[in-house]
N, C-alpha and C positions, 0 to 999 in steps of 0.2 A: 361739626365734623362728621358726626354719624349721618346727619341729613345729607351732606355732600356725598358721602360714600354710597348711600342708598341710591341717590340720583345717578351716579356713575354706573352702578351695577344694573339699574333699570335700563339705562341707555344701551349698555352692552347686550342685554337680553333682547331688546327690541331690534337692534341691528342684526343680531344673530338670527332672529326669527325671520327678518326680511331676507337675509342671505339664503337661509334654508328654503324660503318660499321661492326665491328666484331659481335656486338650484333644482328644486322639485319641479318648477315649471319647465326648466330646460330639459330635465330628465323625462318629464311627461311628453314634451314636444319631440324629443329624440325617439321615445318609445313609439309615439304615433307615426313619426316618419318611418321608423323601422318596420312597424306593422304594415304601413302602406307599401313599403318596398317588398316586404314578404308577401303581401297580397298580390302585388304585381308579378312576383316571381313564383307564385303558387303552382302546384303540380298541374292544375287545370289549364295552364297556359304555356307549358313547355314541351319540348321534345327531348328524347334521350341525348346524352352528351356526345359531341363530336369526337371527344378523346377516346371513346370506347367503340366508335363506329366500325373501324376496320373497313372491310369491303362490303359491309351490309348497310341496309337502309336504317336511318334514324326513324323512330316511330313517335307519333303524337301521343302524349300522355294527358289524362289517363287513357289506357288502351281500350278501345271500343271493340267488342266482339263482333264478328261478322253477323250480318242479319240472317245469313243462311247457315249459321253455326250448327254443326252436327251432321250435315248432309255429306261432308267429305268422308266421314267414317261410314255412314250408312249406305252410300250409293256406289262405292267402289268395289270392284270384283275381289280384291284382296288388299291386305294392309300395306303391302309393298307399293302398290299403285298410289295409294293415298299420299304417302310421304313424298314419293318421287314426283308426283303431279304438282304438289304445292311448292316443293323446293325448286323444281325445274322451272316452274312458272316465274318464280322470283328471279332466277338467273336470266331468263329471257327478258324480263322487264328491265333489268339493269342495262341492257343494250339500247333500250328506247328511252328510259327515264333514269339517267345516271344518278348514282347514290349521293353524289355531292350536291346535286341540284334539286332533289326531291325528298320529301318525307313520305313514309308509308303509313297506310291505315287499312285495316281489314275492310272488305267490301261492305258498304252501307246502303246500296241502292237496290240490289236484288235480294229481297227477303226470302224466307224459307217457303212461304206459300207460292210466291211468284215462281221461284225456281222449280218447285214440284209441278206447277202448272205447265212450265216449259218442257218438262221431261215426259209429259203425257203424249199419247198419239193424237194427231189431229182428228177430230170427230166429224162425221158426216151429220147432216141435219136429221137423218133418219135415226142415227144412233142416239142423238141428244133427245129426240122425241120419245124414245123408248125408256129413257132413264126417269126414275122418280126424283122428287125434289131433293132428297137426301143424297142420292148418288150424284146428281148434278153439282151440288155444293161440294161434295167430297172431291170430285174430279175437276172442279172449276170449269165444268163443261159449258156454262153460259158464256164465259169469256173465250173459251176454245183457243187457248194459247199454246197448245201442244206443238212441239217441233218434230217429234218423231213421226214416221210415216203413218198415214191413216190405214186402219184395218179395213175400211170400206164395208163395214157391216160383218166382216168375217169373224167367227167366234171359235173356230177350230184352232187350238194352239199350234198344231203341227203345220197347218197351212199359213198361219200368221208368221211362224218361224221362217217359212220359205219365201213368203211374199212381202211381208212388212214387219220385219223384226225391229226392235228398239235399238237404234244406233247410239243415241245420246244417253249417257249414264249420269253425268253430273256437270255442273257449271260452277266455276270458281271465279269470284270477282276480287280484284285488288285495286285499291284507290291510291292515287299519288297527289301530293300537295307541294307547293313551292317551299323551298328550304326555310324561308322566313315565316311561313304561315303556320305557326305553332298552335293556333286555335282551330285549324282545319276548317277555315271558312269558305275557301274557294278551291274546289277541286281542279287540278291542272292536267290530270291524265288518268287513264284507267286501263287495266289489263283484264281480259276475259279469257279464261281457259275452258275449253270444251273437252271433257273426258268422254271418249267414244268406246263403245264395247268392241273388243276384238272377237269375242265369242258371245253368242246370244244363248241364254239358258231359259228353259221352259219346262212345264209339266203338262202332260196330257190330261191329268186329273188331279184334283186337289189333294195335297199331301202324298202324291204318287212319286214315281221315279223322276229324277231330273234328267232331261236330255239337253244336248248342246248342238249348236250350229256355228261353225267358224264363218265369220263374215269376211267378205272380199275387201282387200286393202284399198283398191281403187274406189269402191263404193263407200267405204268408211270416210275417205278423204273428201269425196264428192258431197256426201251428206253433211259433213262438218262444215264445209265451205258455204253451203246453202243455208244452214242454220245460223252461221255467223252473220250472214247478210241480213237475215230476218231480225236477229238480236240487235244489230246495229240500228236498223230502222226504228225499233222500239225504244232503244236508249236515247236516240236523238229527239224523241218526243219530250224528254225531260229537259227543262230549261237549263239546269245545271250542266247538262252533258252535251248541249248543242254545239259548243265551240271548243272542245278539247280533243286531243289525239286519243284514240282507243286502239289498243293492241290486242289482237286475237291470236290464240295458239291452240292447235288441235293435238290432242294426246290420245294415242291408241293404247288401251289397257291390255295387260297380260291376263290370262285366264285365272279363275278362282283357285285352281290348284297349283299355280305357278309359284316358284320360290324366287323369282326375279321380277322386277317391275316392268312396265311397258315403256313406251318412248313417245316423244313429240315427233309429229310427222309434217306439220306445216304451220306457218305463221305469217302474219301481215300486220302492218300498222296503218290505220286510217287517219289521215291528217285531220286537224280540227276543221269543223264545219262540213266535211265531206260526208255524204250519205250513201255512197256506194263503194264497194271493194273492187278495185280494178286489177289487183295483182296479188298473188300468193308466192311465198318462198318455201321451197321444200326444206325440211329439217331432217338430216340424215343421222339419226341416233340409233344405237343398238346396245342392249345390256345383255351380257353373257356371264355364265359361271366360269370360274377358274378352279382347276384346269378343266378344259373341255375341248371337243373337236371344233365347236363353234368359235371358241376363243383362238384356237390354233389357226383357223382360216383368216381371222382378222389380224392377229399379231402372234406369229409362231414363237418369236423370241420371248415375248411376255409369258406365253403359255409355258414354255420350257423353264423360264426363270422361276415361275411359281411352283412348278414341280420340284425343282431343285431346292427352293425355299422350304417346301414341305419335307423333302427327304432329309435335309440337314437338321430340321427340328426333330424328326423321328429318330435320327441317329444320336442326338444329344439328350433327348428325354425318352426313357424307355417306355413309359406308358402313354406317350402322346399319340393321339389318333390322327387327325388331319385338319388343317385349316381349310376354310372354304372362302373363296373370293368372289366378289361381284364387280365386274369391270364395265364401266360405261364408256362407250366409244361414240365419237362424233366425227362424221366424215372419215370413217375408217381409222381414226387416230384415238388412242387411249386418252381419255379426259380425266377420269378419276377411278380409284380403286378402293373398295371397302373389304376388309378381311375380318372374319370371325374366327378366333383361335381359342378352342376349348382346352382347359386344363382341369385336372381332377385332384381335389383335396391337397393342395400344396399349402405349406405354411408361408408366412410373410417373407422370410429370407429366401425361400425357394422361388416365390413369385417375383421378387426383385431380380434374382438371377436369370429367370426365364425372360423377363422384360428386357433386361440388358442384352441378352443374346438375340432376342427377336429384333431389337432395334438395330443391332449390327447387321443382321441378315437383311432386314428391310432396306437399310442404306446401301447394301451391296447389290440387291436384286431389283429394287424399285426406284433407284435414284433418278431415273429418267422420267418418272411419272410426276406430273405437276402437283397432283393432290392425292393423298391416300390417308386412310384411317385403318388402324389395326386394333380391334377390340379383343382384349384377353379376358376370358370369362370362365367362371366355375359355375356351371349350370346357368341360372339366370342372374348370378351375382357378378357384377363388373369388378375386375381386379386391376386392370391397367388399360391405358389408352396411349397409343403411339400414333402421332399424326404429323403430316407435312403438307403445307400449302405451297403454292408456286413462289411465294415471297420468302419462304424459309430456306436458309442455307443448309440446315440439318434437321432431322426429325425432332419433334417436341414430345416429351414423355411425361405422363402423369400416372403415378401409382396411387390408387385409392387407399386411404387409411381405414375408412369404414364403408364397406360396400354391401349392397343388399341384393 
């Protein structure tokens, strides 16, 4: 009897072990399959989610920094230009490369050295011969890729300012891939932005006084078009870029002391395989302060509404100074408005009250504007944001809990 019982127990143990082994094998197989699936869906092979896309581009992940990173901040006349140039270029690209059909990636073809070489003046043979080895390397003179006008041997800064100032200040590249190309293998389109100087700055002697020369609008546009044609020729030499559409946009910067950005003045799209630019389209943009005489000439109703907006705020809040607006017009029509509204030393309850009142006033005076943002700040500390896009029925409000 005991022997029979032992045999039964042993059989149960063996069967249990076999069952566990099979389960472990299944678990192991499932884990391997899951690992494989996870690997397939890893961050290296995806783009940002369509559900959070909005009207913006989805980007390929992990995000690759531009090969010319840092130049946007270094080479622009002021910080207003840099942000406006990049944001505006994205908006122009949407008209050529729709956000539903393309993924975005920072420019990967024009690296920092190449871009800096393009920003140099064209050198004459005599100028190159006079350079030592280190200077030639520093200025990439042997390749002589400069797109700015040649000084033709002239060294007097004042004469250079008159005869051959630097028009091109920066180049920004944006790359576009098919919506399903989450690995970014085959580029499908490219946008090149050319930031042109509206004012040329120079010194007659090192560390001396800085002088300026306003550049002619027609010449700025002419130079930008010529430079775009040369850049197109160079880009087409790359096998990846031979058969893609390339969009070019020319941006005229505001001066270094300006408190408003510049504007785009011309654009064109070169169809795939084409090596020449046949036609350009003028872009009629203008950015002005509110309130101002310039704004009044473009849209007197908006200018008066902004004055009334300010007057109402000053009546409601005894120590309120004045809000300042920046309005961007396109083809003489208001496109977007950004307002900076300063407040001083208000508690949270007061900030909420101010935000509520400002929202009411904005809805009253700016309801016909497709897009606006109102930034309520205490010094450099953001307190609240009121915004509206063309898809919003009413303003969106966010009051920061912890602001810096």
